[in-house]
N, CA and C atoms as a LAMMPS dump frame, in Angstrom:
ITEM: TIMESTEP
0
ITEM: NUMBER OF ATOMS
705
ITEM: BOX BOUNDS ff ff ff
-5.0000000000000000e+02 5.0000000000000000e+02
-5.0000000000000000e+02 5.0000000000000000e+02
-5.0000000000000000e+02 5.0000000000000000e+02
ITEM: ATOMS id mol type element x y z
1 1 1 N -69.362 88.698 365.276
2 1 2 C -70.908 89.448 365.444
3 1 3 C -71.824 88.553 364.549
4 2 1 N -72.972 88.248 365.331
5 2 2 C -73.607 87.431 364.445
6 2 3 C -74.954 87.876 363.725
7 3 1 N -75.292 87.575 362.44
8 3 2 C -75.676 87.965 361.629
9 3 3 C -76.66 87.266 360.555
10 4 1 N -77.794 87.014 360.04
11 4 2 C -77.695 86.224 359.027
12 4 3 C -79.106 86.664 358.777
13 5 1 N -79.855 85.754 357.878
14 5 2 C -81.144 86.636 357.327
15 5 3 C -82.597 86.445 358.224
16 6 1 N -82.563 85.597 359.301
17 6 2 C -83.562 85.439 360.321
18 6 3 C -83.073 86.654 361.202
19 7 1 N -81.939 86.662 361.224
20 7 2 C -81.754 88.123 362.424
21 7 3 C -82.113 89.566 361.694
22 8 1 N -81.938 89.646 360.647
23 8 2 C -82.29 90.752 359.864
24 8 3 C -83.736 90.774 359.596
25 9 1 N -84.264 89.741 359.529
26 9 2 C -85.761 89.922 359.287
27 9 3 C -86.276 90.554 360.731
28 10 1 N -86.007 89.728 361.741
29 10 2 C -86.446 89.821 363.105
30 10 3 C -86.245 91.524 363.515
31 11 1 N -85.139 92.017 363.021
32 11 2 C -84.734 93.373 363.223
33 11 3 C -85.73 94.314 362.89
34 12 1 N -86.132 93.984 361.381
35 12 2 C -87.162 94.822 360.487
36 12 3 C -88.289 94.7 361.191
37 13 1 N -88.712 93.621 361.691
38 13 2 C -89.963 93.472 362.524
39 13 3 C -90.106 94.325 363.556
40 14 1 N -89.073 94.057 364.33
41 14 2 C -88.46 95.034 365.61
42 14 3 C -88.999 96.533 365.477
43 15 1 N -88.381 96.774 363.84
44 15 2 C -88.446 98.189 363.343
45 15 3 C -90.178 98.668 362.869
46 16 1 N -91.177 97.598 362.569
47 16 2 C -92.419 97.37 362.387
48 16 3 C -92.954 97.757 363.269
49 17 1 N -92.462 97.1 364.554
50 17 2 C -93.385 96.955 365.561
51 17 3 C -93.082 97.87 366.762
52 18 1 N -92.078 98.82 366.362
53 18 2 C -91.619 100.16 367.373
54 18 3 C -91.171 100.18 368.508
55 19 1 N -90.552 98.286 368.641
56 19 2 C -89.61 98.11 369.093
57 19 3 C -88.257 98.629 369.414
58 20 1 N -87.932 99.056 368.382
59 20 2 C -86.841 99.551 368.308
60 20 3 C -86.957 101.093 367.403
61 21 1 N -86.18 102.188 367.487
62 21 2 C -86.323 103.057 366.436
63 21 3 C -85.645 103.029 364.823
64 22 1 N -86.037 104.062 364.184
65 22 2 C -85.204 104.075 362.88
66 22 3 C -83.894 104.116 363.122
67 23 1 N -83.297 105.345 363.899
68 23 2 C -81.981 105.198 364.137
69 23 3 C -81.237 104.353 364.699
70 24 1 N -81.76 103.523 365.772
71 24 2 C -81.447 102.207 366.238
72 24 3 C -80.83 101.067 365.183
73 25 1 N -82.051 100.827 364.369
74 25 2 C -82.008 99.983 363.228
75 25 3 C -81.119 100.329 362.352
76 26 1 N -81.018 101.725 361.929
77 26 2 C -79.528 102.331 361.043
78 26 3 C -78.263 102.124 361.592
79 27 1 N -78.114 102.089 362.921
80 27 2 C -77.03 101.776 363.687
81 27 3 C -76.645 100.853 363.507
82 28 1 N -77.693 99.44 363.684
83 28 2 C -77.567 98.065 363.668
84 28 3 C -76.751 97.754 362.179
85 29 1 N -77.47 98.066 361.225
86 29 2 C -77.378 97.96 360.137
87 29 3 C -75.551 98.603 359.714
88 30 1 N -75.333 99.762 359.899
89 30 2 C -73.93 100.19 359.965
90 30 3 C -72.999 99.143 360.545
91 31 1 N -73.158 98.96 361.876
92 31 2 C -72.332 98.157 362.495
93 31 3 C -72.031 96.625 361.279
94 32 1 N -73.179 95.937 361.266
95 32 2 C -73.315 94.664 360.524
96 32 3 C -72.659 94.903 358.924
97 33 1 N -72.587 95.914 358.615
98 33 2 C -71.879 96.266 357.365
99 33 3 C -70.608 96.325 357.651
100 34 1 N -70.298 97.416 358.605
101 34 2 C -68.938 97.423 358.551
102 34 3 C -68.2 96.091 359.394
103 35 1 N -68.822 95.243 359.716
104 35 2 C -67.962 93.753 360.267
105 35 3 C -68.246 92.576 359.362
106 36 1 N -69.322 92.906 358.22
107 36 2 C -68.892 92.185 357.016
108 36 3 C -67.801 92.366 356.155
109 37 1 N -67.615 93.954 356.195
110 37 2 C -66.249 94.201 355.057
111 37 3 C -65.056 93.799 356.045
112 38 1 N -64.94 93.84 357.393
113 38 2 C -63.612 93.316 357.994
114 38 3 C -63.818 91.631 358.302
115 39 1 N -64.807 90.917 358.33
116 39 2 C -64.789 89.976 358.981
117 39 3 C -65.793 88.551 358.313
118 40 1 N -66.674 89.156 357.999
119 40 2 C -67.583 88.216 357.197
120 40 3 C -67.656 88.214 355.869
121 41 1 N -66.888 88.489 354.949
122 41 2 C -66.93 88.338 353.687
123 41 3 C -66.802 87.104 353.262
124 42 1 N -66.043 86.054 353.901
125 42 2 C -65.907 84.737 353.499
126 42 3 C -67.165 83.832 353.766
127 43 1 N -67.946 84.046 354.862
128 43 2 C -68.83 83.142 355.029
129 43 3 C -69.933 82.627 354.558
130 44 1 N -70.578 81.982 353.578
131 44 2 C -71.974 81.788 353.23
132 44 3 C -72.852 82.557 353.818
133 45 1 N -73.239 82.531 355.338
134 45 2 C -74.484 83.302 355.762
135 45 3 C -73.996 84.992 355.66
136 46 1 N -73.173 84.896 355.434
137 46 2 C -72.648 86.632 355.342
138 46 3 C -72.993 86.908 353.986
139 47 1 N -72.542 85.87 353.049
140 47 2 C -72.455 86.307 351.708
141 47 3 C -74.225 86.227 351.241
142 48 1 N -74.93 85.586 351.593
143 48 2 C -76.185 85.687 351.61
144 48 3 C -77.19 86.753 352.074
145 49 1 N -76.688 87.443 352.995
146 49 2 C -77.145 88.709 353.656
147 49 3 C -76.749 89.733 352.921
148 50 1 N -75.783 89.913 351.983
149 50 2 C -74.828 90.842 351.594
150 50 3 C -75.879 91.684 351.144
151 51 1 N -76.442 91.045 349.595
152 51 2 C -77.078 91.988 348.857
153 51 3 C -78.162 93.011 349.344
154 52 1 N -78.845 92.206 350.277
155 52 2 C -79.738 92.897 351.109
156 52 3 C -79.396 93.783 351.771
157 53 1 N -78.303 93.465 352.648
158 53 2 C -77.552 94.912 353.77
159 53 3 C -77.336 95.607 352.919
160 54 1 N -76.802 95.497 351.43
161 54 2 C -75.739 96.236 350.723
162 54 3 C -77.434 97.473 350.422
163 55 1 N -77.868 96.827 349.716
164 55 2 C -79.045 97.509 349.59
165 55 3 C -79.736 98.553 350.363
166 56 1 N -79.837 98.091 351.913
167 56 2 C -80.226 99.125 353.195
168 56 3 C -79.238 99.996 353.365
169 57 1 N -77.974 99.597 353.346
170 57 2 C -76.678 100.429 353.772
171 57 3 C -76.811 101.87 352.671
172 58 1 N -76.91 101.536 351.489
173 58 2 C -76.827 102.202 350.57
174 58 3 C -77.864 103.288 350.668
175 59 1 N -79.182 102.711 350.942
176 59 2 C -80.297 103.67 351.036
177 59 3 C -80.068 104.833 352.084
178 60 1 N -79.956 104.282 353.293
179 60 2 C -79.543 105.203 354.687
180 60 3 C -78.375 105.734 354.242
181 61 1 N -77.405 105.793 353.755
182 61 2 C -76.127 106.521 353.283
183 61 3 C -76.971 107.725 352.863
184 62 1 N -77.725 107.1 351.324
185 62 2 C -78.268 108.107 350.683
186 62 3 C -78.944 109.345 351.539
187 63 1 N -79.97 108.697 352.298
188 63 2 C -80.681 110.006 353.268
189 63 3 C -79.704 110.713 354.199
190 64 1 N -78.783 110.303 354.512
191 64 2 C -77.738 110.607 355.194
192 64 3 C -77.283 111.943 354.586
193 65 1 N -76.667 111.763 353.362
194 65 2 C -76.083 112.844 352.49
195 65 3 C -77.396 113.804 352.285
196 66 1 N -78.724 113.327 352.426
197 66 2 C -79.645 114.553 352.035
198 66 3 C -80.263 115 353.382
199 67 1 N -79.703 114.834 354.382
200 67 2 C -79.914 115.08 355.87
201 67 3 C -81.329 114.914 356.139
202 68 1 N -81.852 113.984 355.694
203 68 2 C -83.057 113.733 356.082
204 68 3 C -82.888 112.176 356.111
205 69 1 N -83.046 111.477 357.268
206 69 2 C -82.638 109.959 357.668
207 69 3 C -83.925 109.201 357.043
208 70 1 N -85.262 109.808 357.756
209 70 2 C -86.309 109.08 357.447
210 70 3 C -87.031 109.521 356.084
211 71 1 N -86.732 109.238 355.155
212 71 2 C -87.699 109.308 354.034
213 71 3 C -88.474 108.413 353.517
214 72 1 N -89.05 108.614 352.588
215 72 2 C -90.239 107.272 352.121
216 72 3 C -89.171 106.477 351.249
217 73 1 N -88.149 106.795 350.593
218 73 2 C -87.174 105.861 349.869
219 73 3 C -86.464 104.649 350.963
220 74 1 N -86.276 105.217 352.234
221 74 2 C -85.884 104.23 353.009
222 74 3 C -86.399 103.492 353.032
223 75 1 N -88.135 103.74 353.932
224 75 2 C -88.91 103.067 354.361
225 75 3 C -89.465 101.95 353.124
226 76 1 N -89.114 102.628 351.707
227 76 2 C -89.596 101.37 350.719
228 76 3 C -88.777 100.323 350.891
229 77 1 N -87.131 100.968 350.825
230 77 2 C -86.323 100.112 350.554
231 77 3 C -86.494 98.819 351.766
232 78 1 N -86.808 99.244 353.182
233 78 2 C -87.267 98.176 354.155
234 78 3 C -88.196 97.349 353.758
235 79 1 N -89.263 97.898 353.114
236 79 2 C -90.401 96.728 352.541
237 79 3 C -89.997 96.094 351.904
238 80 1 N -89.315 96.708 350.794
239 80 2 C -88.513 95.378 349.866
240 80 3 C -87.867 94.562 350.309
241 81 1 N -87.204 94.704 351.24
242 81 2 C -86.139 93.869 351.658
243 81 3 C -87.062 92.702 352.481
244 82 1 N -88.157 93.316 353.189
245 82 2 C -88.826 92.434 354.504
246 82 3 C -89.716 91.615 353.271
247 83 1 N -90.222 91.694 352.287
248 83 2 C -90.908 91.128 351.027
249 83 3 C -89.845 89.835 351.17
250 84 1 N -88.861 90.077 350.672
251 84 2 C -87.646 88.931 350.107
252 84 3 C -87.478 88.001 351.451
253 85 1 N -87.268 88.767 352.799
254 85 2 C -87.16 87.866 353.683
255 85 3 C -88.706 87.1 354.066
256 86 1 N -89.433 87.354 353.686
257 86 2 C -90.416 86.742 354.214
258 86 3 C -91.029 85.779 353.481
259 87 1 N -90.423 85.624 352.127
260 87 2 C -90.91 84.768 351.028
261 87 3 C -91.992 85.426 349.959
262 88 1 N -92.427 86.473 350.421
263 88 2 C -93.49 87.217 349.456
264 88 3 C -92.298 87.48 348.075
265 89 1 N -91.433 87.537 348.001
266 89 2 C -90.983 88.036 346.599
267 89 3 C -89.382 86.823 346.635
268 90 1 N -89.544 86.484 345.366
269 90 2 C -88.36 85.952 345.009
270 90 3 C -87.568 86.428 344.227
271 91 1 N -86.392 86.397 344.575
272 91 2 C -85.462 87.327 343.457
273 91 3 C -83.806 87.002 343.565
274 92 1 N -83.313 87.236 342.514
275 92 2 C -81.749 86.443 342.358
276 92 3 C -80.783 88.2 342.475
277 93 1 N -79.623 88.255 342.927
278 93 2 C -79.101 89.131 342.698
279 93 3 C -77.115 88.23 342.871
280 94 1 N -76.88 89.337 342.051
281 94 2 C -75.364 88.914 341.505
282 94 3 C -74.283 90.134 341.915
283 95 1 N -73.249 89.826 342.378
284 95 2 C -72.209 90.859 342.846
285 95 3 C -70.92 90.295 342.857
286 96 1 N -69.868 90.93 342.858
287 96 2 C -68.539 90.185 342.298
288 96 3 C -67.528 90.073 343.742
289 97 1 N -66.838 89.141 343.986
290 97 2 C -66.147 89.118 345.037
291 97 3 C -64.432 88.602 344.45
292 98 1 N -63.389 89.103 345.632
293 98 2 C -62.032 88.838 345.007
294 98 3 C -61.467 88.786 346.366
295 99 1 N -60.859 87.332 346.675
296 99 2 C -60.156 87.287 347.493
297 99 3 C -58.842 88.012 348.127
298 100 1 N -59.146 88.535 349.022
299 100 2 C -58.163 89.62 349.666
300 100 3 C -57.02 89.28 350.392
301 101 1 N -55.965 88.132 349.8
302 101 2 C -55.055 87.583 350.579
303 101 3 C -53.967 88.477 351.511
304 102 1 N -54.215 89.798 351.293
305 102 2 C -53.431 91.069 352.017
306 102 3 C -54.112 91.247 353.692
307 103 1 N -55.261 90.697 353.785
308 103 2 C -56.041 90.758 355.268
309 103 3 C -55.466 89.824 355.77
310 104 1 N -55.14 90.326 357.179
311 104 2 C -54.757 89.467 358.296
312 104 3 C -55.358 88.069 358.455
313 105 1 N -56.892 88.448 358.659
314 105 2 C -58.124 87.183 358.23
315 105 3 C -57.613 85.964 357.763
316 106 1 N -56.885 85.885 356.637
317 106 2 C -56.603 85.354 355.361
318 106 3 C -55.591 84.226 355.68
319 107 1 N -54.691 84.435 356.825
320 107 2 C -53.829 83.992 357.124
321 107 3 C -54.094 82.515 357.595
322 108 1 N -55.002 82.271 357.758
323 108 2 C -55.313 80.852 358.566
324 108 3 C -55.872 80.054 357.398
325 109 1 N -56.024 80.811 356.308
326 109 2 C -56.187 79.813 354.867
327 109 3 C -55.06 79.824 354.337
328 110 1 N -53.768 79.921 354.581
329 110 2 C -52.874 80.263 353.812
330 110 3 C -52.089 78.656 353.262
331 111 1 N -52.582 77.556 353.889
332 111 2 C -52.151 76.155 353.263
333 111 3 C -53.088 75.868 352.159
334 112 1 N -54.495 76.541 352.043
335 112 2 C -55.129 76.576 350.566
336 112 3 C -54.409 76.986 349.647
337 113 1 N -53.711 78.434 349.89
338 113 2 C -53.28 78.948 349.039
339 113 3 C -52.273 78.488 348.333
340 114 1 N -51.267 77.965 349.371
341 114 2 C -49.883 77.352 349.031
342 114 3 C -50.328 75.708 347.971
343 115 1 N -51.331 75.143 348.193
344 115 2 C -52.194 73.589 347.831
345 115 3 C -52.313 73.936 346.465
346 116 1 N -52.782 75.346 346.122
347 116 2 C -52.976 75.929 345.158
348 116 3 C -51.998 76.253 344.087
349 117 1 N -51.29 77.121 344.617
350 117 2 C -49.782 77.128 343.847
351 117 3 C -49.017 75.816 343.309
352 118 1 N -49.225 75.009 344.011
353 118 2 C -48.443 73.814 343.87
354 118 3 C -49.459 73.003 343.065
355 119 1 N -50.51 72.883 342.818
356 119 2 C -51.498 72.066 341.886
357 119 3 C -51.185 72.771 340.618
358 120 1 N -51.317 74.132 340.566
359 120 2 C -51.055 74.901 339.384
360 120 3 C -50.175 74.648 338.758
361 121 1 N -48.97 74.471 339.365
362 121 2 C -47.443 74.354 338.769
363 121 3 C -47.047 73.111 338.343
364 122 1 N -47.96 72.226 339.01
365 122 2 C -47.88 70.751 339.049
366 122 3 C -48.602 70.119 337.496
367 123 1 N -49.914 70.718 337.11
368 123 2 C -50.408 70.953 336.365
369 123 3 C -50.08 71.226 335.079
370 124 1 N -49.441 72.889 334.95
371 124 2 C -48.469 73.173 334.165
372 124 3 C -47.312 72.258 333.667
373 125 1 N -46.835 71.768 334.352
374 125 2 C -45.182 71.239 334.058
375 125 3 C -45.797 69.607 333.19
376 126 1 N -47.077 69.143 333.918
377 126 2 C -47.674 67.788 333.364
378 126 3 C -47.91 67.817 332.036
379 127 1 N -48.995 68.931 331.792
380 127 2 C -49.31 69.301 330.192
381 127 3 C -48.513 69.64 329.391
382 128 1 N -47.361 69.707 330.027
383 128 2 C -45.934 70.783 328.841
384 128 3 C -45.34 69.88 328.553
385 129 1 N -45.76 68.114 328.986
386 129 2 C -44.909 67.265 329.083
387 129 3 C -43.911 66.077 330.115
388 130 1 N -44.434 66.884 331.304
389 130 2 C -43.637 65.993 332.175
390 130 3 C -44.503 64.937 332.806
391 131 1 N -44.289 63.892 332.295
392 131 2 C -45.298 62.836 332.836
393 131 3 C -45.093 62.531 334.332
394 132 1 N -43.999 62.882 334.992
395 132 2 C -43.543 62.444 336.105
396 132 3 C -44.367 63.453 337.342
397 133 1 N -45.153 64.455 336.494
398 133 2 C -46.044 65.399 337.685
399 133 3 C -47.258 64.813 338.143
400 134 1 N -47.743 63.222 337.128
401 134 2 C -49.035 63.272 337.455
402 134 3 C -49.104 62.352 338.766
403 135 1 N -48.085 61.711 339.144
404 135 2 C -48.477 61.04 340.896
405 135 3 C -48.548 62.526 341.842
406 136 1 N -47.732 63.626 341.529
407 136 2 C -47.741 64.77 342.379
408 136 3 C -49.343 65.234 342.253
409 137 1 N -49.824 65.498 340.825
410 137 2 C -50.887 66.045 340.683
411 137 3 C -52.473 65.134 341.942
412 138 1 N -51.89 63.856 341.586
413 138 2 C -53.206 63.214 342.669
414 138 3 C -52.741 63.278 343.867
415 139 1 N -51.434 63.449 344.61
416 139 2 C -51.564 63.938 345.637
417 139 3 C -51.883 65.271 345.967
418 140 1 N -51.856 65.721 345.126
419 140 2 C -52.329 67.499 345.503
420 140 3 C -53.773 67.417 345.465
421 141 1 N -53.986 66.799 344.854
422 141 2 C -55.795 66.8 344.542
423 141 3 C -56.33 66.38 346.352
424 142 1 N -55.736 65.555 346.648
425 142 2 C -56.151 64.992 348.076
426 142 3 C -56.129 65.963 349.196
427 143 1 N -55.429 67.36 348.908
428 143 2 C -55.377 68.059 349.693
429 143 3 C -56.388 69.215 349.866
430 144 1 N -57.384 69.078 348.745
431 144 2 C -58.668 69.471 348.619
432 144 3 C -59.666 68.842 349.603
433 145 1 N -60.467 69.329 350.153
434 145 2 C -61.799 69.137 350.637
435 145 3 C -62.388 68.303 349.879
436 146 1 N -63.325 66.985 350.522
437 146 2 C -64.26 66.476 349.513
438 146 3 C -65.343 67.187 350.14
439 147 1 N -66.719 66.483 349.11
440 147 2 C -67.79 67.085 349.009
441 147 3 C -68.39 67.083 350.37
442 148 1 N -68.902 68.171 351.267
443 148 2 C -69.596 68.151 352.541
444 148 3 C -70.306 69.642 352.438
445 149 1 N -70.788 69.541 353.765
446 149 2 C -71.144 70.995 353.887
447 149 3 C -70.504 71.918 354.305
448 150 1 N -70.553 73.021 353.165
449 150 2 C -69.86 74.074 353.032
450 150 3 C -70.166 75.652 353.737
451 151 1 N -69.249 76.232 354.486
452 151 2 C -69.687 77.026 355.476
453 151 3 C -68.809 78.52 355.089
454 152 1 N -68.033 78.559 354.304
455 152 2 C -67.168 79.791 353.422
456 152 3 C -67.149 79.245 351.901
457 153 1 N -66.794 80.554 351.245
458 153 2 C -66.567 80.587 350.193
459 153 3 C -65.397 79.523 349.606
460 154 1 N -64.571 79.727 350.544
461 154 2 C -63.112 78.629 349.971
462 154 3 C -63.571 77.41 350.159
463 155 1 N -64.423 76.902 351.052
464 155 2 C -65.185 75.597 351.246
465 155 3 C -65.57 75.306 349.592
466 156 1 N -66.65 76.558 349.077
467 156 2 C -67.286 76.041 347.738
468 156 3 C -66.086 75.79 346.487
469 157 1 N -65.179 76.532 346.952
470 157 2 C -64.037 76.723 345.827
471 157 3 C -63.193 75.104 345.715
472 158 1 N -62.932 75.02 347.12
473 158 2 C -62.013 73.803 347.448
474 158 3 C -63.103 72.698 346.753
475 159 1 N -64.202 72.537 346.893
476 159 2 C -64.875 71.266 346.502
477 159 3 C -65.106 71.318 345.196
478 160 1 N -65.346 72.641 344.28
479 160 2 C -65.184 72.452 342.949
480 160 3 C -63.813 72.097 342.268
481 161 1 N -62.375 72.714 343.144
482 161 2 C -61.698 71.898 342.384
483 161 3 C -60.914 70.782 342.549
484 162 1 N -61.221 70.083 343.566
485 162 2 C -61.355 68.465 343.86
486 162 3 C -61.774 67.975 342.888
487 163 1 N -63.29 68.017 342.883
488 163 2 C -64.233 67.383 342.039
489 163 3 C -63.559 67.296 340.459
490 164 1 N -63.24 68.557 340.23
491 164 2 C -62.694 68.993 338.66
492 164 3 C -61.793 68.059 338.389
493 165 1 N -60.419 68.319 339.419
494 165 2 C -59.682 67.572 339.051
495 165 3 C -59.452 66.102 339.119
496 166 1 N -60.313 65.443 340.117
497 166 2 C -60.506 63.843 340.106
498 166 3 C -61.17 63.497 338.861
499 167 1 N -62.243 64.212 338.291
500 167 2 C -62.521 63.97 336.951
501 167 3 C -61.852 63.879 335.642
502 168 1 N -60.699 65.155 335.77
503 168 2 C -59.538 65.228 334.688
504 168 3 C -58.589 64.469 335.135
505 169 1 N -58.201 63.819 336.256
506 169 2 C -56.986 63.039 336.38
507 169 3 C -57.423 61.911 336.824
508 170 1 N -58.294 61.168 336.402
509 170 2 C -58.795 59.961 336.79
510 170 3 C -58.116 58.866 336.249
511 171 1 N -58.11 57.798 337.001
512 171 2 C -57.139 56.823 336.575
513 171 3 C -58.023 55.955 336.069
514 172 1 N -59.067 56.137 335.396
515 172 2 C -59.973 55.232 334.937
516 172 3 C -59.904 55.779 333.335
517 173 1 N -59.715 54.884 332.362
518 173 2 C -59.763 55.649 331.036
519 173 3 C -61.206 56.002 330.57
520 174 1 N -61.91 55.257 331.096
521 174 2 C -63.395 55.342 330.902
522 174 3 C -63.795 56.844 331.049
523 175 1 N -63.55 57.471 332.183
524 175 2 C -63.673 58.491 332.38
525 175 3 C -63.212 59.701 331.891
526 176 1 N -61.937 59.79 331.323
527 176 2 C -61.237 60.338 330.594
528 176 3 C -62.004 60.566 328.996
529 177 1 N -62.219 62.006 329.034
530 177 2 C -62.845 62.657 327.698
531 177 3 C -61.495 62.715 326.618
532 178 1 N -61.371 62.059 325.808
533 178 2 C -60.931 62.248 324.419
534 178 3 C -60.826 63.638 323.638
535 179 1 N -59.522 64.17 323.339
536 179 2 C -59.167 65.341 322.972
537 179 3 C -58.266 66.066 322.212
538 180 1 N -57.88 66.677 321.588
539 180 2 C -56.836 67.439 321.119
540 180 3 C -56.668 68.779 322.114
541 181 1 N -55.84 69.345 322.657
542 181 2 C -55.514 70.918 323.611
543 181 3 C -54.97 71.358 322.89
544 182 1 N -54.547 71.321 321.485
545 182 2 C -53.757 71.951 320.922
546 182 3 C -54.088 73.538 321.062
547 183 1 N -55.241 73.878 320.915
548 183 2 C -55.45 75.425 321.058
549 183 3 C -55.313 76.101 322.522
550 184 1 N -55.006 75.085 323.495
551 184 2 C -54.829 75.617 324.662
552 184 3 C -52.962 75.803 324.745
553 185 1 N -52.195 74.454 324.377
554 185 2 C -51.07 74.262 324.355
555 185 3 C -50.654 73.64 322.996
556 186 1 N -50.121 74.791 322.138
557 186 2 C -49.77 74.184 320.896
558 186 3 C -48.855 73.241 320.074
559 187 1 N -47.726 73.171 321.203
560 187 2 C -46.892 72.017 321.147
561 187 3 C -47.232 70.496 322.108
562 188 1 N -48.289 70.336 322.313
563 188 2 C -48.338 69.487 322.986
564 188 3 C -49.784 68.802 322.778
565 189 1 N -49.62 67.411 322.164
566 189 2 C -51.101 67.13 322.139
567 189 3 C -51.647 65.685 323.092
568 190 1 N -52.095 65.765 324.209
569 190 2 C -52.154 65.08 325.224
570 190 3 C -53.818 64.607 325.164
571 191 1 N -54.174 63.362 324.832
572 191 2 C -55.62 62.956 324.801
573 191 3 C -56.282 62.559 325.471
574 192 1 N -56.259 62.4 326.984
575 192 2 C -56.802 62.342 328.198
576 192 3 C -57.33 63.461 328.832
577 193 1 N -57.154 64.458 328.382
578 193 2 C -57.228 65.819 329.5
579 193 3 C -58.516 66.649 328.489
580 194 1 N -59.723 66.756 329.341
581 194 2 C -60.842 67.315 328.79
582 194 3 C -60.421 69.178 328.875
583 195 1 N -60.383 69.554 327.764
584 195 2 C -59.889 70.898 327.77
585 195 3 C -60.848 72.046 328.303
586 196 1 N -62.321 71.761 328.367
587 196 2 C -63.282 72.478 328.768
588 196 3 C -62.878 72.651 330.307
589 197 1 N -62.985 71.075 330.885
590 197 2 C -62.92 71.426 332.448
591 197 3 C -61.541 71.456 333.301
592 198 1 N -60.517 71.398 332.275
593 198 2 C -59.276 71.985 332.341
594 198 3 C -59.086 73.517 332.724
595 199 1 N -59.936 74.027 331.557
596 199 2 C -59.556 75.318 331.686
597 199 3 C -60.625 75.818 332.929
598 200 1 N -61.705 75.206 333.144
599 200 2 C -62.821 75.753 334.225
600 200 3 C -62.073 75.259 335.619
601 201 1 N -61.283 74.526 335.663
602 201 2 C -60.37 74.121 336.863
603 201 3 C -59.139 74.706 337.321
604 202 1 N -58.7 75.531 336.003
605 202 2 C -57.605 76.795 335.962
606 202 3 C -58.136 77.836 336.695
607 203 1 N -59.491 78.026 336.036
608 203 2 C -60.427 79.243 336.666
609 203 3 C -60.41 79.118 338.306
610 204 1 N -60.947 78.15 338.612
611 204 2 C -60.97 78.102 340.033
612 204 3 C -60.017 78.115 340.794
613 205 1 N -58.633 78.076 340.212
614 205 2 C -57.671 78.125 341.182
615 205 3 C -57.265 79.336 341.271
616 206 1 N -57.256 79.773 340.222
617 206 2 C -57.159 81.658 340.013
618 206 3 C -57.822 82.332 341.014
619 207 1 N -59.22 82.031 341.031
620 207 2 C -59.929 82.326 342.081
621 207 3 C -59.614 82.559 343.174
622 208 1 N -59.266 81.131 343.681
623 208 2 C -58.758 80.967 345.326
624 208 3 C -57.344 81.77 345.707
625 209 1 N -56.375 82.029 344.269
626 209 2 C -55.219 82.759 344.338
627 209 3 C -55.61 84.351 344.016
628 210 1 N -56.769 84.737 344.246
629 210 2 C -57.104 86.147 343.848
630 210 3 C -56.961 86.644 342.73
631 211 1 N -56.41 85.948 341.565
632 211 2 C -55.803 86.595 340.22
633 211 3 C -57.351 86.528 339.355
634 212 1 N -58.157 86.001 339.709
635 212 2 C -59.914 86.3 338.566
636 212 3 C -60.569 86.573 340.123
637 213 1 N -61.608 87.589 339.139
638 213 2 C -62.673 87.715 340.091
639 213 3 C -63.867 86.614 340.345
640 214 1 N -64.589 86.459 341.542
641 214 2 C -65.468 85.668 341.685
642 214 3 C -66.689 86.071 341.417
643 215 1 N -67.836 85.413 340.852
644 215 2 C -69.343 86.39 340.45
645 215 3 C -69.961 84.969 341.76
646 216 1 N -70.679 85.92 342.603
647 216 2 C -71.974 85.133 343.522
648 216 3 C -73.284 85.452 342.944
649 217 1 N -73.937 83.994 342.954
650 217 2 C -75.211 84.43 342.719
651 217 3 C -76.227 84.105 343.823
652 218 1 N -76.653 85.077 344.482
653 218 2 C -77.513 84.455 345.509
654 218 3 C -79.369 84.225 344.846
655 219 1 N -79.42 83.342 345.433
656 219 2 C -81.232 82.894 345.018
657 219 3 C -82.081 83.312 346.353
658 220 1 N -82.98 84.164 346.455
659 220 2 C -83.512 84.401 347.396
660 220 3 C -85.156 83.505 347.081
661 221 1 N -85.313 82.084 347.632
662 221 2 C -86.861 81.454 347.449
663 221 3 C -87.508 81.257 348.477
664 222 1 N -88.628 82.111 348.349
665 222 2 C -89.481 81.578 349.977
666 222 3 C -89.251 81.826 351.26
667 223 1 N -88.017 82.659 350.862
668 223 2 C -87.648 83.628 352.314
669 223 3 C -86.17 82.675 353.256
670 224 1 N -85.742 81.839 351.584
671 224 2 C -84.555 80.87 351.975
672 224 3 C -83.497 81.631 350.953
673 225 1 N -82.277 81.764 351.314
674 225 2 C -81.182 81.437 350.133
675 225 3 C -80.064 80.533 349.87
676 226 1 N -80.054 80.608 348.688
677 226 2 C -78.717 79.499 348.523
678 226 3 C -77.986 80.537 347.226
679 227 1 N -76.608 80.079 347.477
680 227 2 C -75.468 80.691 346.799
681 227 3 C -74.983 79.891 346.011
682 228 1 N -74.806 80.482 344.726
683 228 2 C -73.605 79.622 343.47
684 228 3 C -72.739 80.522 343.207
685 229 1 N -71.548 80.069 342.875
686 229 2 C -70.406 80.905 342.526
687 229 3 C -69.721 80.535 341.325
688 230 1 N -69.22 81.511 340.737
689 230 2 C -68.686 81.094 338.887
690 230 3 C -67.602 81.926 338.975
691 231 1 N -66.411 81.827 337.962
692 231 2 C -65.539 82.411 337.636
693 231 3 C -65.616 83.471 336.929
694 232 1 N -65.078 84.824 336.644
695 232 2 C -65.526 85.955 336.018
696 232 3 C -64.597 86 335.021
697 233 1 N -64.855 85.292 333.775
698 233 2 C -63.964 85.299 332.649
699 233 3 C -63.879 86.402 331.811
700 234 1 N -64.837 87.395 331.96
701 234 2 C -64.832 88.75 331.611
702 234 3 C -63.62 89.731 331.984
703 235 1 N -63.227 89.414 333.342
704 235 2 C -62.698 90.558 334.262
705 235 3 C -61.177 91.178 333.39
């Protein structure tokens, strides 16, 4: 099912112009929301529409519970969302995501999952003293996507992982930050790994594995949307 910010904006305009009824708009919102939960939870264009979609879905669900679908509250929410879509309001929304590997849809990404397992294992063994794992790490890094246009949240995570890993495990000594990682691994003092970047790399690997929550930041500016992702270290 196709949906994005432009399609949502057009649907609301159709409602304003009385080309569709409120009931038809609500049925469309319900179908889109259901499709998002089943199929669209990875795609960036879907993730960008989700905060607005969720707001409208909650509004009409609340109205339905009150047995009065057409309320001032629902219409005010429609107007609020439209003001964002039309660029009259600039807003930032945050929400939390966990990658659901139990879903069949995720099967097509199993190779990414196992790449993360192997990279995480190699890094843990390497910083524990197994220097032979260095070449394996370099090989594993190349399995992750290089910087390019991202289409889904896994693309963003892969790009972050590859970028961080290449910086941390650079062959160029001038690129390596000198430090002591005793606070992470008390028995090892390996002075070529940046402990801050290493922790961040580990976080993003765990986000892909579903072991940590992803925070999505959606920024609406002049009718356009941009998404950033972070690891939730407070979960």
